[in-house]
N, C-alpha and C positions, 0 to 999 in steps of 0.2 A: 420675534426676538427671543434669544434665550431668556429665561425668566429673570435672571439676574440683570441682564442688560435691559430687559423690558422695564424693570423698575427704575433703572437709570433714566430711560427715555420718558417713562410715564410720570414719575414722581419726583424727579429732581429738575423740574421745568425751570427753576430759577437759573439753570445753566444755559437755557436755550435763548438764543437771540431771536426776538420776535418781530423785529421791524419788517414791515412789508406785508404781513398777513392781511390786516384789515385795509391797509392803504392800497392793496392790490385788487380790491373789489371791482373797481371800475374796469381795470385792465382785464381781469379774468372774465368779467361779464361781457365785455366787447369781444373777447376771443370766442365766446360761446355762441354769439349771434350767427345764425345761419347753420349751426350745428344741429345735433339731434336733441338739444336740451329742451325743446318745446314739443317734441313729438310724443305721441302716446307710447306708454311702456307696454310690453307684452305681458299677458297673464302668466302666472306661474306654470301652468300646464303647457305653455308654448316654448318653454326654455329647454330646448332639445338640441341635438347635434345638427348644425345647419347643413344645407345641401351644397355649400361651397366653402372654400378655404377662407378662414378669417384669422387674423392675428390680433390678440388682445394684449395690450401692454399694461403690466401691473407695476406700479411704483410703490416700493416697499421700503421700510426702514431696515437697514442691514441687520442680520442676525435675528430675523423674525423667529417667533417661538414654535413654528412648525418646521419640519424638515423639508425645506423648499424644493430641493431637487427631486426627491422621491415623490413628493406631493404633486408637483407639476407633471411628472412622468405618468402617474396614475390617472390624473385628470385627462391628459391628452390621449391615453389609451381608451378611455371611456367616451371621449368626444374627439374623434380623430380629425375632424375638420376645423378644430379650434387649436391654434398654436399660442402658447403663452410666452410672451416676451417679458422676461423678468428683469426689472431694473431696480437696483437697491442704492440707497443713500445712507451714509453713516447716521446712526440714530440721533447723535447730538446735532447734526446739521440738517435734519430732515425738514423741520418747519421753515428754516431759512431758505433752503433750496427749492421748496415746493412751488412757490409762485412762478419762478422762472421756468421750472420744468413743465408746469401746466400750460404755460403760454406757448410752449413748443407745438401744442396741438396734437400730440401723439399719445396722450395718456388716456386710459380707459378706466382702470381700477386704482383706487388709492387706499393704502393702509391708513387707518385713522385711530389714533389713541383716543379712546372714548371721551375723555374729559375735554378734548379739543373740538368735539362735534359742533357745538354752538359757534365757535370761532370760524370753522370752515363753512358752516351754513351762511354766516354773515358775509364771508368773503366770496360767496357764490361758487364754491367748489363742488358742492354735493347735490345730487338729484334726490328728490323725495321718492323713495322706493316703496312706500307704504302700499300702493295699489298692487304691486307685484307679490309681496311677501306677507300681506296681512293674514292670509289664510293659514300661514305656517307659524304664526306667533306662538302658538301653543307648544311648539317644539323647543322653545327657548326658556331659560329660567327668567324670572321676573326682573331680577337685578340687572342682568345683561341687557334685556330689552329696554328698560328704563334709561340706561346709560347711553343708548344709541338713539334716543328719541328727543326731539325738540318740538315743543308746542304740539304734542300729540302726533307728530309725523316721524317715521323711521327714516333716518338719513344714512345709516350704514348697518350692515349685518354683523353682529358680534361673533368673532371667532372664539374668544376665550372668556372665561368667567372666574375671576379671582376673589378670594376672601381670606383674610388673615386669621390666625388663631394663636394660641399660646402653647409653646413647648415648655416642658419642665424636666429637670434632671432628677431622677428618682434617687440616685445615690446621695446627692448633696442634701436633698430635703430629708431623707430618712436619717442621715447622720445628724442633722440638726434637730430631729424630733418634730419636724413640721409635717402637717398633713398634706397628702397629695390631692390636687384639685380633681374634681369629678370630670369624667369624659362625657357625661350626659349633656348634650348640647342645649337642653332645656333648663339646665341648672348650672349656669356659669358661676364661677367663684367671684368674689368681690375684689376690686383693686386694693381695698384696704387690707384684706386678708393676705393677698399676694405680696403686698409690700412688707407686711409684718413677717411673713415666712421667708421672704428674700433676705431680710436683715438677719433672721435667725441663721440662715444658711451661710451668710458671710461670717458671722461670729464663729461658725464651725469650720471655717476654712475656705469657703467659696470666694473666689476673687471678686466676682460681681454678683449682685442680686438679680437684676433684670437688665437684659440687653435688648436692643431694638434693632431691627434690620437697618433702619435709618433713624437718626435722632432728630432731624428737623425736616419733616416731610408732611405735606397735607395728607397724603395717603395713610401714613402710619400714626399720625397724632390727632388730626382734627376730629375724627369720629369719637374720640374720648369726650370732647365737648358736646357732641350731639347726644350722647347718652344722658347728659344732665340738662338737655333742653337748649343747647347752643345753636341748633338749626344748621343750615348748610353753609353759613359764613357769609352769605349775601342774600339780599331780599329785594322786594320792589319790582318794578318793571324790568323784565329781562335780567333779573338778579344783578343789577348794577349799583345797588346800594350796599356797601360792605357792612358786615356785622361781626367784626373780629374781636371786639372788646366787651362782649356781653358779660353779665354776672356769671353765667355758666362757664364761659371761656376763662375768665379770671380764676374762678374756683378750680377748674380742671387743671389749668397750667400752673397754678400754685402748687398743687400736688405734684405735677410733673417736675417743677423746679426743685422740689424737695428731694427727688431721686438723685439729683446731681449734687445738691448741697450736702446730702448725707452719703454721697459716694456709692449709692446703690447701683446707679447706672454710670457707664463710662462717658466722659466728655469726648468730644471729637469735632469733626466737621460735617457739613451737610451732605457731602457727596460720597462719603465712605459707607461701606456695608460692614456690619458688625456680626454677621452670622457665625463667622469662624470662631468667635470667642465662646459661643455656646457649643459649637461642634467639637471644640477641643476640651470641653468639660470644665470651663472656667466660670460659667454662669449658671445660676439656679433656674432662671426663667428666661424665655426669649420670645419676642413677638415677631413672627415670621409667617411662613405659609408652606403649602405642599411643595413648592418649587425648591425648598431647602432640604427636603427629605433625602434626596440622593446624596447630597454632601454629608449630611449627618450620618447616614448609614455607613459611610467609609470608616467611621470610628467604631469598630466593633465593641469597644469597651464603654461606649456612651449608652447608658441605660436611661433612655428618654421616654417620656409620655406626651400625649397631646390632649389639650383641653380646649373648650370653647373660649372665645374672647371674653375676658372678665368684664364686669360692669361695676359701677360705683354703687355703694349700698343704697344711696338715695336716687339712683338713676335706672335707666333701662338698658337692656342688652343691645349693644350696637357694635358692628364691625364695618369693615371697608369693602368696597367692590370696585371692579374696573378691569379693563383689558383692552385689547386691540380689536378692530373691526375692519370690514371692507366696505368702501363706499364707491358708488358710481359717479365718476366725474361728469359734471354737466356738459362738458365739451366732448364727451366720448363720441367717436364716429362709428363705434361698433357696440352699441348699447345692448343689443339682444344677446350677443355672444358674451359680453362682459357680465351681464346678469346671469347667464347660464353658468359662468365660472363662479360667481358669488353664490349661486344656489348650490353648486356642487361642493364648494368649500365650507359652507356653513350649514346648509340644510340637508342635503342628501347627495351622496356620490362616493365612489370608491376612492377618489382623490381628496376627499374633504378632510379638513382639519378635524371636523367633528367625528369622523369615522376613521381617524388615523391615531392609533394609540401612542405613536411615537412623538408626543408633544410634552411640553414642560409646564403647561397650565391646563386646567380642565376646560373643555370646550363649553360654549354656551348652550349647545345642542344637548338636550337631555338624554337622548339615546347615545350620543357620543361620549357622554360622561361615563357610561358603563364601561366602555372600552378603555377610557383613560385610566380608570382606577384599577385596571388589570395589569398595569405596568409593573415590572419587577420591583421597583423601589417601594411600592406600596404593599408588597407581599411580605415585607419584613414585619414581624410581629410588633415591633415598636411603633410602626406607622398605622396600626390597625384602625385607629379611631379617626383618622384624617377625613375619610370619605363622608362618614355620617355627620361630622361637624361642619364641613364645608357646605354640604348639601342643605343641612338644616338652616344655616345662616343665610344662604341664598334664597331659600324657599319660604322663610318665615319672617321676611321683612327686617331681618337683623343687619344684613349686608346693605350698606347705603352707598349709592353712587356719589361721586363728587359733584359739587355745584355746577349746574349747566349755565354757562354765561360766556359771552364773547370776551369778557374781561378776565377769564380764568388765569392767564399767565401773570397778570398784574396782581391779582389776589394771592396767588400761590407764592409769588416772589416776596410779597410783603409778609406773609405768614412764616415762610421759611426763615427769613431774616430774624423775625421775632422769636421763633422757637430756638434758633441757634443762640441768640442773645440770652434767652431765659436759661438755657442749659449751661451757660457760662456765668450765671449769677446776676443778670440784670433784673431789676424790679419787674415783676410780672405785669402789673397794671400799666406801668409806663411803657413797657415793650409792646403790649397789645394796643395801647392808645396810639403809639407811634405807627404801628402797622395799619391801624384803622385810618389814620390821617393820610398815610402814604397811599393806601389803596384807594381812598376816596378821591384823592387828587388825580391819580393815574387813570381812574375809570371815567373821569369827567368827559373825556374825548368821545366816549361811546354813547353818552346820554342825549 
């Protein structure tokens, strides 16, 4: 997906209709019987160009964040006996359409938004590919590897590896006499200081103090609670016991509510993206990521800087992580060729996303990251600190994956509603208690 659309697909899951995913387990499992789902997988060294023509069908969410046409062309040049049949589904419809498309029996590779891995495993969609790629785990950053893993098993190979950080407007902060946050990734500013400086900037003319790419999103807000010990938002067996109303969460989102009460952050809806407010010079701070840089660079008069994700004074440094990955469908009839494609896309190959600099999110592959950061957008002096901050957060345990559970959609929907209510002035404790109750009720069916 383009990164903007990727975040719509990945982090606004409350929009997604989820009926049929878990209910389809029996159907998909029966479709897989007699297929290659129980046969031994080839070792990594055997993933080579086959001696006969094979067609691999890749089911993807439309607008994926790699340049699909050129990537497939490069892959097919390197592996001339493998033809990639690319099929895309609009990202908003992907999870709804997936069960019926898999039942057709013609799918080999599935694009997986990492936070849905546990759901897809429970539904019987994904093959455990640990035996094939375990020797190559060292090629990936830890955060990406963790997000594709369930119960210690790798169920998809991560293509991209995201982690947000803080943009700041130097002109607005200097005019207000506020200090600029450090770009040293080991020395994040505190949210308390950022809030105070944001208010100073507003008094000096800034329209907004802090903007968020999205204002009611698990991806962009829950990690704030984790920094104060709020955990992953669910616990217990298979993470099916929600924990959305902890003391840490109440404390965190009471601060968050204050941003809207004091008009530091703009109110809005859960599905809108607010990056344009910072890009146009209206906001002192913005929570976003490297995918925003090309847009920001269009404003030549925007004197921005980049800092690591802030922490609370009483908490730890925490940011978010997540992206899309490629999974082997259990019912694939061409598993060797499909795995060769996954190998080339993620681990090694001229057609790989990891080795294709023309992407809008850093690849999970560590060597591929080096190419990614060579893109023109990051050569702008204003973007100079992005690489070191993203890499530091990914490699020092700061970037946290979202909770791994079959009940992800239900948890996310409950929290999204609560965050939107909080931003609109609802009592924080009551909003989180309501989210907890709602999530607990909807997760019952999985226990």
